ROZA-435503 format. One record per residue (C-alpha): x, y, z. Coordinates in Angstrom, 2 decimals, padded with zeros to 5 digits. Example, Ala and Ser with C-alpha at 12.3 -4.5 7.8 and 13.67 -1.06 7.14 Angstrom:
<kolvexs>
012.30, -004.50, 007.80 $
013.67, -001.06, 007.14 $
</kolvexs>
This chain:
<kolvexs>
027.18, 085.25, 186.72 $
025.75, 085.56, 183.19 $
024.09, 082.14, 183.59 $
021.28, 082.08, 186.11 $
019.41, 079.12, 187.55 $
016.06, 079.80, 189.23 $
015.64, 076.90, 191.60 $
011.94, 077.31, 192.30 $
010.95, 077.21, 188.62 $
013.97, 075.18, 187.50 $
014.71, 077.71, 184.77 $
018.12, 078.32, 183.19 $
018.80, 081.78, 181.76 $
021.94, 082.36, 179.68 $
022.27, 086.13, 179.35 $
024.98, 088.20, 177.68 $
024.80, 091.88, 176.76 $
023.18, 090.91, 173.44 $
021.32, 087.62, 173.80 $
019.17, 085.54, 176.12 $
018.73, 081.78, 175.91 $
016.21, 080.31, 178.34 $
015.19, 076.70, 178.98 $
013.60, 074.83, 181.86 $
013.04, 071.48, 183.50 $
009.57, 070.22, 182.60 $
007.21, 068.47, 185.00 $
008.38, 065.09, 183.65 $
011.99, 066.17, 184.34 $
012.91, 066.44, 180.66 $
014.07, 069.77, 179.29 $
011.84, 072.35, 177.63 $
012.84, 075.36, 175.56 $
011.46, 078.79, 176.44 $
013.28, 081.53, 174.53 $
016.21, 082.36, 172.24 $
016.64, 085.94, 171.08 $
017.38, 089.50, 172.09 $
018.56, 090.02, 175.63 $
015.86, 089.88, 178.31 $
016.16, 091.20, 181.84 $
016.58, 088.32, 184.26 $
013.51, 087.90, 186.45 $
012.37, 085.43, 189.05 $
009.30, 084.50, 187.05 $
009.41, 083.28, 183.45 $
006.04, 081.51, 183.59 $
004.69, 083.74, 180.84 $
007.10, 082.08, 178.38 $
005.48, 078.66, 178.89 $
001.94, 078.01, 177.68 $
000.27, 074.86, 176.37 $
-003.31, 074.73, 175.17 $
-005.27, 071.50, 175.14 $
-005.93, 070.39, 171.56 $
-007.96, 067.56, 170.01 $
-006.46, 064.33, 168.65 $
-003.39, 064.62, 170.88 $
-001.51, 061.99, 172.87 $
-000.59, 062.87, 176.44 $
002.20, 061.60, 178.65 $
000.82, 058.86, 180.92 $
-000.12, 060.08, 184.34 $
-000.02, 063.71, 183.37 $
-002.82, 066.13, 182.74 $
-004.40, 066.67, 179.33 $
-002.21, 069.75, 178.99 $
001.07, 067.83, 179.03 $
001.84, 066.51, 175.58 $
005.36, 066.63, 174.18 $
003.78, 067.13, 170.78 $
002.70, 070.60, 171.94 $
005.66, 071.64, 174.08 $
008.80, 073.38, 172.88 $
011.73, 071.19, 173.84 $
015.47, 071.50, 174.31 $
016.86, 068.09, 173.29 $
013.83, 065.97, 172.33 $
013.44, 062.21, 171.98 $
010.96, 060.26, 169.88 $
008.12, 057.94, 170.74 $
006.48, 059.42, 173.84 $
003.84, 061.77, 172.38 $
006.23, 063.87, 170.26 $
006.02, 062.96, 166.57 $
008.59, 065.44, 165.28 $
012.09, 064.26, 164.42 $
014.20, 063.89, 167.59 $
017.61, 065.16, 168.58 $
018.67, 061.65, 169.55 $
017.62, 058.04, 169.07 $
019.25, 055.06, 170.79 $
018.56, 051.38, 170.15 $
018.79, 049.16, 173.21 $
019.47, 045.43, 173.38 $
015.75, 044.64, 173.60 $
015.13, 046.55, 170.37 $
013.51, 049.54, 172.06 $
014.26, 053.05, 170.81 $
012.38, 054.78, 173.63 $
014.47, 056.94, 175.96 $
013.69, 059.07, 178.99 $
016.57, 061.33, 179.98 $
015.57, 063.09, 183.20 $
017.24, 066.07, 184.82 $
019.62, 065.09, 187.64 $
021.71, 068.17, 188.34 $
023.94, 070.80, 186.76 $
027.10, 072.78, 187.30 $
027.87, 076.37, 186.30 $
031.50, 077.45, 186.03 $
033.69, 080.12, 184.50 $
035.59, 079.08, 181.38 $
035.11, 076.21, 178.98 $
036.24, 072.59, 178.77 $
038.01, 071.05, 175.79 $
036.18, 068.44, 173.72 $
038.11, 065.16, 173.60 $
039.39, 064.47, 170.08 $
037.33, 067.23, 168.46 $
037.93, 070.82, 167.40 $
036.05, 073.45, 169.37 $
036.12, 077.06, 170.46 $
038.18, 077.84, 173.54 $
039.03, 080.56, 176.05 $
042.40, 081.90, 177.14 $
040.95, 083.59, 180.21 $
038.17, 081.87, 182.14 $
036.40, 085.20, 182.52 $
035.70, 085.27, 178.77 $
032.93, 082.70, 179.05 $
030.65, 080.85, 181.43 $
029.50, 077.27, 180.96 $
026.57, 075.30, 182.28 $
026.59, 071.52, 182.02 $
023.19, 069.94, 182.55 $
023.27, 066.27, 183.53 $
020.38, 063.97, 182.60 $
020.01, 060.24, 183.19 $
018.00, 057.41, 181.64 $
017.48, 054.88, 184.40 $
016.42, 052.02, 182.13 $
019.57, 052.29, 179.98 $
021.85, 053.38, 182.80 $
023.11, 056.15, 180.51 $
024.09, 059.71, 181.31 $
023.58, 062.58, 178.89 $
025.32, 065.89, 179.53 $
024.27, 068.95, 177.56 $
026.92, 071.67, 177.56 $
026.25, 075.37, 176.92 $
029.02, 077.98, 176.86 $
028.10, 081.65, 176.75 $
030.78, 084.02, 175.48 $
029.93, 086.97, 177.65 $
030.74, 089.96, 175.44 $
029.01, 088.55, 172.38 $
025.83, 086.86, 171.25 $
027.62, 083.50, 170.93 $
026.50, 080.24, 172.51 $
028.48, 077.03, 171.94 $
026.61, 073.76, 172.50 $
027.38, 070.04, 172.46 $
026.13, 066.76, 173.90 $
028.03, 063.98, 175.67 $
026.84, 060.40, 176.23 $
028.26, 058.06, 178.89 $
027.05, 054.46, 179.04 $
027.10, 053.59, 182.73 $
024.85, 050.59, 182.31 $
025.49, 046.94, 181.47 $
024.10, 046.75, 177.93 $
025.61, 047.74, 174.59 $
023.74, 050.65, 173.02 $
023.46, 051.70, 169.39 $
023.51, 055.47, 168.92 $
021.47, 055.91, 165.74 $
021.06, 059.67, 165.96 $
023.02, 062.11, 168.14 $
022.51, 065.71, 167.09 $
024.66, 068.37, 168.70 $
021.89, 070.90, 169.37 $
018.16, 071.35, 169.02 $
015.64, 074.00, 170.02 $
012.05, 074.90, 169.14 $
010.91, 078.37, 168.04 $
007.46, 079.88, 168.63 $
006.67, 080.34, 164.95 $
007.95, 079.69, 161.44 $
008.02, 083.21, 160.01 $
011.60, 082.91, 158.85 $
013.69, 082.65, 155.72 $
016.20, 079.79, 155.68 $
019.64, 080.70, 154.32 $
022.34, 078.24, 153.30 $
025.71, 078.21, 151.52 $
025.54, 075.76, 148.62 $
027.14, 075.05, 145.27 $
029.66, 072.64, 143.81 $
033.30, 072.46, 142.80 $
034.49, 075.88, 141.54 $
031.29, 077.62, 142.70 $
031.26, 076.93, 146.40 $
029.20, 078.65, 149.10 $
026.75, 080.61, 147.00 $
024.01, 082.15, 149.12 $
020.58, 080.50, 148.78 $
017.33, 081.55, 150.45 $
013.90, 079.96, 150.87 $
010.87, 080.66, 153.05 $
010.09, 078.12, 155.74 $
006.96, 076.10, 155.14 $
005.23, 073.08, 156.65 $
007.44, 069.99, 156.77 $
011.19, 069.46, 156.90 $
013.71, 071.67, 155.16 $
017.31, 070.52, 155.41 $
020.89, 071.08, 154.32 $
023.23, 068.11, 154.49 $
026.28, 066.19, 153.33 $
026.71, 062.42, 153.11 $
029.95, 062.60, 151.09 $
032.33, 061.90, 153.96 $
033.23, 065.61, 154.23 $
031.38, 068.81, 154.94 $
031.46, 069.18, 151.12 $
031.46, 071.84, 148.42 $
027.77, 071.14, 147.84 $
026.54, 072.35, 151.24 $
028.36, 074.06, 154.08 $
027.59, 072.98, 157.69 $
025.77, 076.24, 158.33 $
022.25, 077.60, 158.26 $
020.76, 080.94, 159.22 $
017.17, 081.83, 159.99 $
016.14, 085.43, 159.43 $
012.95, 087.36, 159.77 $
011.63, 088.24, 156.30 $
012.44, 091.94, 156.77 $
016.05, 091.33, 157.85 $
018.83, 092.98, 155.82 $
022.59, 093.00, 156.01 $
022.40, 095.70, 158.67 $
019.02, 095.36, 160.41 $
016.68, 092.68, 161.71 $
016.80, 089.35, 163.51 $
019.10, 086.57, 162.32 $
019.92, 083.24, 163.98 $
023.04, 081.39, 162.81 $
024.09, 077.77, 163.45 $
027.50, 076.45, 162.38 $
028.79, 072.94, 163.12 $
032.47, 072.73, 164.09 $
032.94, 069.51, 162.16 $
034.40, 068.34, 158.84 $
032.35, 065.22, 158.08 $
028.79, 064.24, 157.24 $
026.29, 066.65, 158.76 $
022.60, 067.49, 158.85 $
021.08, 070.91, 159.54 $
017.31, 070.96, 159.41 $
014.20, 072.89, 160.34 $
010.91, 071.09, 160.83 $
007.72, 073.16, 160.81 $
004.99, 071.28, 162.63 $
001.19, 071.32, 162.40 $
001.04, 074.28, 164.81 $
003.58, 076.30, 162.80 $
006.35, 075.93, 165.38 $
009.85, 075.46, 163.97 $
012.24, 072.84, 165.36 $
015.88, 073.63, 164.52 $
018.69, 071.11, 164.89 $
022.18, 070.39, 163.61 $
024.73, 067.61, 164.06 $
026.28, 064.50, 162.55 $
024.05, 063.20, 159.76 $
022.10, 060.16, 161.03 $
021.93, 058.68, 157.52 $
024.21, 055.62, 157.40 $
025.46, 056.43, 160.91 $
025.47, 054.14, 163.91 $
027.80, 054.18, 166.89 $
028.18, 051.20, 169.18 $
028.45, 052.38, 172.78 $
029.59, 049.57, 175.04 $
029.34, 049.67, 178.85 $
031.71, 052.27, 180.22 $
032.23, 054.00, 176.86 $
031.53, 057.65, 176.03 $
030.59, 059.60, 172.92 $
031.07, 063.32, 172.37 $
029.15, 065.18, 169.65 $
030.79, 068.01, 167.71 $
030.22, 071.56, 168.86 $
027.65, 073.93, 167.41 $
028.25, 077.68, 167.45 $
024.92, 079.51, 167.66 $
024.67, 083.27, 167.16 $
021.77, 085.66, 167.52 $
021.96, 089.04, 165.77 $
019.56, 091.94, 165.99 $
021.81, 093.83, 163.55 $
021.13, 091.71, 160.49 $
023.46, 089.38, 158.64 $
026.55, 091.52, 159.07 $
026.00, 091.46, 162.83 $
025.88, 087.65, 162.75 $
028.90, 087.39, 160.44 $
031.03, 089.77, 162.46 $
030.37, 087.76, 165.62 $
031.47, 084.58, 163.83 $
034.54, 086.33, 162.40 $
035.74, 087.63, 165.75 $
035.18, 084.34, 167.54 $
036.77, 082.16, 164.86 $
039.72, 084.46, 164.29 $
040.56, 084.67, 168.00 $
039.04, 081.65, 169.74 $
038.92, 078.87, 167.16 $
042.08, 079.34, 165.12 $
045.11, 078.47, 167.24 $
048.87, 078.41, 167.29 $
051.67, 080.72, 166.32 $
050.03, 081.80, 163.07 $
046.70, 082.79, 164.58 $
047.69, 086.40, 165.16 $
050.71, 086.74, 162.87 $
050.41, 088.45, 159.51 $
050.34, 085.78, 156.83 $
053.04, 085.82, 154.15 $
052.07, 086.78, 150.61 $
052.68, 083.57, 148.67 $
053.06, 082.33, 145.14 $
051.98, 078.80, 144.22 $
053.34, 077.17, 141.08 $
050.26, 075.01, 140.33 $
048.53, 077.03, 137.62 $
051.93, 078.25, 136.44 $
053.40, 074.82, 135.67 $
051.00, 072.09, 136.83 $
053.07, 068.86, 136.88 $
055.60, 070.06, 134.30 $
058.42, 071.68, 136.25 $
062.08, 071.29, 137.07 $
064.15, 072.51, 139.96 $
065.66, 075.19, 137.74 $
062.20, 076.38, 136.71 $
060.99, 076.59, 140.30 $
064.03, 078.62, 141.36 $
063.59, 080.91, 138.36 $
059.97, 081.54, 139.36 $
060.98, 082.13, 142.96 $
063.62, 084.70, 141.99 $
061.13, 086.64, 139.88 $
058.52, 086.48, 142.66 $
061.01, 087.67, 145.27 $
061.79, 090.75, 143.17 $
058.07, 091.59, 143.26 $
057.88, 091.28, 147.04 $
056.44, 087.75, 147.39 $
057.37, 086.24, 150.77 $
056.57, 082.52, 150.43 $
057.04, 080.09, 147.55 $
054.77, 077.01, 147.57 $
055.65, 073.91, 145.55 $
052.40, 072.19, 144.68 $
051.55, 068.71, 143.36 $
054.12, 066.69, 141.40 $
057.28, 066.72, 143.57 $
057.12, 063.09, 144.76 $
057.22, 059.49, 143.49 $
056.72, 059.26, 139.72 $
054.09, 061.97, 139.72 $
053.95, 063.47, 136.22 $
050.13, 063.47, 136.09 $
047.24, 062.66, 138.41 $
047.21, 058.90, 137.71 $
050.07, 057.84, 139.95 $
052.17, 058.08, 143.12 $
049.84, 059.51, 145.77 $
051.04, 057.88, 148.97 $
054.67, 057.70, 147.85 $
055.91, 060.72, 149.77 $
059.54, 060.59, 148.69 $
061.10, 063.18, 146.43 $
061.34, 062.79, 142.66 $
065.07, 063.32, 142.12 $
064.62, 063.56, 138.37 $
062.71, 066.81, 138.87 $
064.46, 067.94, 142.03 $
068.10, 066.76, 142.04 $
068.83, 068.56, 145.32 $
065.77, 067.03, 146.95 $
063.27, 068.97, 149.02 $
065.95, 070.03, 151.49 $
068.14, 071.46, 148.73 $
065.27, 073.28, 147.07 $
064.06, 074.65, 150.39 $
067.55, 075.95, 151.10 $
067.74, 077.62, 147.69 $
064.41, 079.34, 148.33 $
065.48, 080.44, 151.80 $
068.74, 081.79, 150.37 $
066.59, 084.15, 148.31 $
065.08, 085.50, 151.53 $
061.76, 083.70, 151.07 $
059.85, 081.08, 153.03 $
059.20, 077.67, 151.48 $
056.00, 075.62, 151.42 $
055.02, 072.16, 150.20 $
051.84, 070.43, 149.01 $
050.59, 067.10, 150.43 $
047.49, 065.01, 149.87 $
047.95, 062.55, 152.74 $
044.44, 061.10, 152.85 $
044.60, 059.59, 149.36 $
046.47, 056.88, 147.48 $
046.92, 056.15, 143.78 $
046.31, 052.57, 142.56 $
049.66, 052.95, 140.80 $
051.85, 053.52, 143.85 $
054.19, 051.63, 146.11 $
051.91, 052.28, 149.08 $
048.85, 050.74, 147.43 $
050.80, 047.71, 146.26 $
052.04, 047.14, 149.81 $
048.74, 047.88, 151.60 $
045.66, 047.48, 149.38 $
043.66, 046.82, 152.57 $
044.32, 050.38, 153.74 $
041.79, 051.73, 151.24 $
038.16, 052.43, 152.14 $
036.29, 049.65, 150.31 $
033.72, 046.88, 150.59 $
034.80, 043.30, 149.82 $
033.48, 041.89, 146.54 $
032.21, 045.29, 145.44 $
033.64, 047.59, 142.79 $
036.02, 050.27, 144.06 $
035.03, 053.58, 142.49 $
037.86, 056.02, 141.92 $
037.88, 059.77, 141.65 $
040.77, 061.68, 140.10 $
042.43, 058.23, 139.76 $
042.71, 057.81, 143.52 $
041.26, 056.00, 146.49 $
040.60, 057.22, 150.04 $
042.82, 055.81, 152.78 $
041.08, 054.43, 155.84 $
041.87, 057.02, 158.49 $
039.79, 055.12, 161.03 $
042.84, 052.85, 161.32 $
045.60, 053.84, 163.73 $
048.23, 052.11, 161.59 $
047.30, 054.29, 158.59 $
047.43, 057.51, 160.63 $
050.71, 056.43, 162.26 $
052.27, 055.70, 158.86 $
051.20, 059.03, 157.37 $
052.45, 060.90, 160.40 $
055.86, 059.28, 160.10 $
056.36, 059.87, 156.37 $
055.14, 063.48, 156.60 $
057.26, 064.11, 159.68 $
060.29, 062.71, 157.85 $
059.78, 065.19, 155.00 $
059.10, 068.15, 157.30 $
062.05, 067.40, 159.59 $
064.38, 066.70, 156.66 $
064.02, 070.17, 155.15 $
063.32, 073.72, 156.25 $
059.60, 073.91, 155.47 $
057.50, 076.84, 156.64 $
054.09, 076.03, 155.17 $
052.04, 072.97, 154.25 $
049.12, 072.94, 151.86 $
047.02, 069.92, 152.91 $
044.76, 068.85, 150.05 $
041.87, 066.34, 149.83 $
040.49, 065.74, 146.37 $
037.66, 063.22, 146.48 $
034.62, 062.06, 148.43 $
034.00, 058.63, 149.99 $
032.37, 055.79, 148.08 $
031.86, 052.11, 148.95 $
032.29, 053.02, 152.60 $
033.79, 050.10, 154.44 $
036.83, 049.19, 156.51 $
038.77, 045.95, 156.58 $
039.61, 046.58, 160.23 $
036.28, 047.55, 161.78 $
033.97, 044.74, 162.95 $
030.82, 044.07, 160.95 $
028.57, 045.76, 163.51 $
030.70, 048.93, 163.54 $
031.00, 049.63, 159.81 $
028.67, 052.62, 160.05 $
031.11, 054.29, 162.42 $
033.68, 054.65, 159.63 $
032.92, 058.21, 158.36 $
033.07, 059.69, 161.86 $
036.13, 057.66, 162.83 $
037.77, 058.82, 159.60 $
037.35, 062.49, 160.50 $
038.64, 061.82, 164.01 $
041.71, 060.26, 162.36 $
042.25, 063.38, 160.23 $
042.04, 065.53, 163.35 $
044.51, 063.21, 165.13 $
047.05, 063.51, 162.33 $
046.72, 067.29, 162.27 $
047.19, 067.46, 166.04 $
050.33, 065.33, 165.99 $
051.94, 067.27, 163.16 $
051.07, 070.65, 164.70 $
052.53, 069.55, 168.03 $
055.75, 068.38, 166.35 $
056.02, 071.31, 163.92 $
054.43, 074.31, 165.68 $
056.14, 076.83, 163.40 $
054.58, 075.48, 160.21 $
051.66, 077.40, 158.74 $
049.06, 074.82, 157.64 $
046.56, 075.69, 154.93 $
043.67, 073.29, 154.42 $
042.42, 072.50, 150.94 $
039.87, 070.06, 149.53 $
039.58, 070.43, 145.78 $
039.46, 074.03, 146.77 $
036.51, 074.50, 149.11 $
035.06, 071.02, 149.71 $
036.05, 071.03, 153.39 $
035.89, 074.72, 154.22 $
034.47, 074.47, 157.72 $
035.24, 075.56, 161.29 $
036.60, 072.11, 162.14 $
039.46, 072.68, 159.71 $
040.02, 076.23, 160.95 $
040.90, 074.82, 164.38 $
043.96, 073.16, 162.83 $
044.76, 075.31, 159.79 $
044.24, 079.06, 160.28 $
043.69, 079.59, 156.58 $
042.11, 077.56, 153.79 $
042.04, 077.48, 150.02 $
038.70, 079.10, 149.32 $
038.10, 077.59, 145.88 $
039.98, 076.12, 142.93 $
038.20, 078.79, 140.90 $
040.54, 081.77, 140.75 $
038.48, 083.83, 138.31 $
038.00, 087.29, 139.83 $
034.33, 087.53, 138.85 $
033.45, 084.11, 140.22 $
035.41, 084.87, 143.36 $
033.10, 087.82, 144.06 $
030.27, 085.32, 144.58 $
032.38, 082.71, 146.38 $
034.09, 085.11, 148.79 $
030.86, 087.03, 149.43 $
029.04, 083.84, 150.43 $
031.97, 082.53, 152.44 $
032.06, 085.74, 154.47 $
028.62, 084.96, 155.88 $
030.43, 082.78, 158.43 $
034.18, 082.74, 157.90 $
036.72, 085.54, 158.47 $
038.95, 086.98, 155.76 $
041.95, 085.60, 157.66 $
040.77, 082.11, 156.68 $
040.29, 082.82, 152.95 $
043.18, 082.09, 150.62 $
042.69, 084.48, 147.67 $
045.03, 084.26, 144.68 $
045.70, 086.33, 141.59 $
046.04, 083.94, 138.64 $
046.81, 084.19, 134.93 $
044.36, 085.07, 132.16 $
042.53, 083.72, 130.30 $
041.40, 082.19, 133.58 $
041.96, 078.43, 133.70 $
038.49, 077.69, 135.08 $
036.28, 080.09, 133.10 $
038.41, 081.40, 130.23 $
037.50, 084.94, 131.30 $
039.98, 087.78, 130.86 $
040.10, 090.39, 133.59 $
042.73, 093.01, 134.29 $
045.51, 092.41, 136.79 $
044.08, 095.35, 138.72 $
040.66, 093.72, 139.06 $
042.12, 090.35, 140.06 $
044.13, 091.95, 142.86 $
041.22, 094.14, 144.02 $
039.21, 090.98, 144.71 $
042.11, 089.07, 146.25 $
042.87, 091.90, 148.71 $
039.75, 090.79, 150.61 $
041.43, 087.62, 151.81 $
044.94, 086.28, 152.37 $
046.71, 087.44, 149.22 $
048.64, 085.09, 146.98 $
049.59, 084.56, 143.34 $
049.16, 081.46, 141.21 $
050.80, 081.89, 137.80 $
054.12, 081.67, 136.02 $
055.47, 085.04, 136.98 $
058.46, 084.64, 134.64 $
056.15, 085.00, 131.62 $
054.86, 088.43, 132.66 $
056.08, 091.70, 131.21 $
058.16, 094.12, 133.25 $
055.12, 096.37, 133.50 $
053.00, 093.53, 134.91 $
055.71, 092.60, 137.39 $
055.80, 096.20, 138.56 $
052.03, 096.11, 138.97 $
052.38, 093.03, 141.18 $
055.11, 094.72, 143.20 $
052.81, 097.72, 143.72 $
049.92, 095.44, 144.69 $
051.98, 093.62, 147.30 $
053.27, 096.93, 148.67 $
049.69, 098.19, 149.03 $
048.51, 094.96, 150.62 $
051.34, 094.78, 153.14 $
050.73, 098.41, 154.12 $
047.12, 097.57, 154.94 $
047.32, 093.89, 155.85 $
047.07, 094.32, 159.60 $
043.56, 095.75, 159.46 $
042.54, 093.62, 156.47 $
043.34, 090.51, 158.51 $
041.83, 091.68, 161.80 $
039.35, 094.43, 160.93 $
035.55, 094.34, 160.83 $
034.29, 093.15, 157.46 $
030.88, 094.25, 156.14 $
028.99, 093.33, 153.01 $
027.52, 096.46, 151.42 $
026.11, 095.29, 148.06 $
025.39, 091.64, 147.32 $
025.92, 089.86, 143.98 $
023.07, 087.52, 144.92 $
020.32, 090.16, 144.60 $
019.09, 092.56, 141.91 $
020.69, 090.75, 139.02 $
024.07, 090.38, 140.70 $
025.89, 093.01, 138.67 $
027.36, 095.04, 141.55 $
029.28, 094.00, 144.65 $
030.73, 096.09, 147.45 $
032.64, 095.25, 150.62 $
034.15, 097.23, 153.47 $
036.86, 096.54, 156.05 $
037.04, 098.85, 159.07 $
039.97, 098.84, 161.48 $
039.18, 098.13, 165.12 $
039.76, 101.76, 166.12 $
037.71, 103.00, 163.13 $
040.66, 105.05, 161.89 $
041.13, 103.23, 158.57 $
038.83, 101.58, 156.11 $
039.11, 099.90, 152.75 $
036.12, 099.81, 150.42 $
035.90, 097.63, 147.34 $
033.33, 098.32, 144.63 $
032.95, 095.95, 141.67 $
030.75, 096.11, 138.57 $
030.65, 092.92, 136.54 $
029.13, 094.10, 133.26 $
029.04, 097.61, 131.86 $
025.72, 099.32, 131.24 $
024.92, 102.02, 128.64 $
024.34, 105.45, 130.13 $
024.20, 104.04, 133.69 $
022.69, 105.73, 136.71 $
025.10, 107.35, 139.11 $
026.58, 104.71, 141.37 $
026.75, 105.18, 145.12 $
027.86, 103.01, 148.06 $
026.77, 103.79, 151.61 $
029.33, 102.83, 154.26 $
028.54, 101.51, 157.74 $
029.70, 101.64, 161.37 $
031.85, 104.76, 161.07 $
032.23, 107.45, 163.72 $
029.64, 109.97, 162.46 $
031.53, 112.96, 163.84 $
034.95, 112.00, 162.48 $
036.33, 113.34, 159.23 $
037.85, 110.88, 156.75 $
040.25, 111.65, 153.92 $
040.07, 109.67, 150.71 $
043.61, 108.48, 150.02 $
045.16, 109.99, 146.91 $
042.83, 112.98, 146.92 $
042.20, 116.10, 148.96 $
038.59, 115.01, 149.59 $
037.49, 115.17, 153.24 $
034.13, 113.63, 154.17 $
032.49, 113.17, 157.55 $
031.43, 109.75, 158.79 $
027.73, 110.57, 158.90 $
027.82, 111.69, 155.25 $
029.65, 108.50, 154.20 $
026.98, 106.44, 155.93 $
023.87, 108.38, 154.95 $
024.88, 109.60, 151.48 $
027.80, 107.35, 150.66 $
030.70, 107.41, 148.23 $
029.67, 108.55, 144.77 $
031.65, 106.08, 142.67 $
031.51, 108.09, 139.46 $
032.98, 111.16, 141.13 $
036.30, 109.30, 141.34 $
036.20, 107.18, 138.17 $
036.12, 107.79, 134.45 $
032.55, 107.11, 133.32 $
033.50, 107.56, 129.68 $
035.81, 104.56, 129.91 $
033.26, 102.07, 131.22 $
033.91, 098.44, 130.45 $
033.09, 094.98, 131.76 $
034.77, 093.74, 134.94 $
035.46, 096.96, 136.81 $
036.97, 097.28, 140.27 $
037.43, 100.43, 142.33 $
039.19, 100.59, 145.69 $
038.79, 103.41, 148.17 $
041.14, 103.76, 151.14 $
040.00, 106.26, 153.77 $
041.87, 107.51, 156.82 $
040.39, 109.33, 159.78 $
041.91, 112.77, 160.27 $
</kolvexs>
């Protein structure tokens, strides 16, 4: 078994072929943390990993020696108030006002496989031999409450999935004020903290800072995982690169408010934790009730950031995404949004679809504006009935017309929102998240529906199911365009109002589950003003997501590069749009726009009927190239070679390598031209050094070791005399 328990020392050792994670039962029967890092040989004695030195001005646990202070000991899931002054993993208020807890080890079970998490997205196994799980049961006698910490080790990787489960077996009502999903303490603080941050249209840019004394955190309190900060952090040793060095990654499988933080204490130890944000959170746990935290996926890499990313990509592509579309090649789509916005007719849509079909597009997506009286963004959200003025044949007739062309048909929804000017709002103003006698802020002229209410979720399920069953629909783009304000529910009791954000996300997951169960053939794509809810929780329901509303090729270099730190290319919707770009006004060539979009799930977002015959032929050629290589683009090993976030950010390079290492696609991008530039070179990675590779379109044969040690000399295959801004060069290589 890859999880060992040493009874005499009460030590747990989770060991795969790449990682070891070791924790123990302390002398007070709480859990201590011993080690997380590169694989260690399992031994009977791990005493050398535990050492505490007596220090002055320290509080010690009553009845224990002067060596036993929780302020000095590395812990596994710490509480507050009994000699540890660092922030805890959990805090529970009891009926007498106490926040002191004492969860003691009772027992554990180790088993092959992995359990599902009730009501929450999580990684899974299809064969129990893929993973081993240990569930450690602790109990607080005073509260009568059981805490189970779950650890799943995916045996062929460096992946550990963790979560916590609370069960109130006592007779008092508890208030869960803080319930993080995972926590552990590191020996030192010599790390850089990495995060993915930004805003609308510039999501998931890579940021780095050196750990220092105090708390450093990344968080969202917006009701979603947010465009501002992704629910992910990585800790790397200062000398780590994309290809070498130690990196620890933590990613929360959750789509709501979160907190990821590192606290460096007065002895330079680093406490790392992640989970639901405790700010404005409280969960009432009555006798007999249970609470499950979201899952955290933790990864250790000794092969730098690419090693961490590739482990996330493989796991999420194969054991987080689900359903019929998990392994199927995604259709190349065209979306009418930037081509028409709200101003379209049925005839126009069919005209666009015909032109797209001639270019090889496989799926036509009708975006916002097909329902109610929706001619702009001020009205009709919630009124999910077709606008017959625009679409005389209705959705069913339009879908049939698209299918008659030999294409699939997709439709846009924004089910979580309602317009003040709508039939739904007039009938149910109490269904909106709001606080009585307080102003209701709006964003994009819309309010957020209260998905903590079963009647709201039931209603949305029925109206969406009516549309999806009434027409032949192959794809749904599920949008969400604003954050929560004035957070309150007319249905929740006064003492449960702080449960609303979490209950809301559970309601979103419930609606997804019901629709997926009823319509298993539909490909769902998640969207939230582009990338405001681009997280692993969404990936569990929708195998691809709209990466950003920003379709500018240059900006997408930064966005897609940062996104790839955690998320696979199979999740990234990447579209070629018109120029001047609608977000930046930048003009790039059709060639450059496609060369960026190839590194994702390719689509188009423009009025294709306005293009010249030459441009349409270019698109046809692009789609032909993409389809010829899509299988390994979607499933291959992605590596970042040159980052736009270092050295002035003027060059970017990526690589995709097929699983058998027989094919690879390399993208090289230069943003601005330089006078009399140095010769440009890109070193490739992970090739078979003894294999010979042919550069497609040439008679050039190069061995793998040369491609890795010397690299591709970009200027050998490009025209240096024709340098210009916004360059893209693609290199396809085949092993011979």
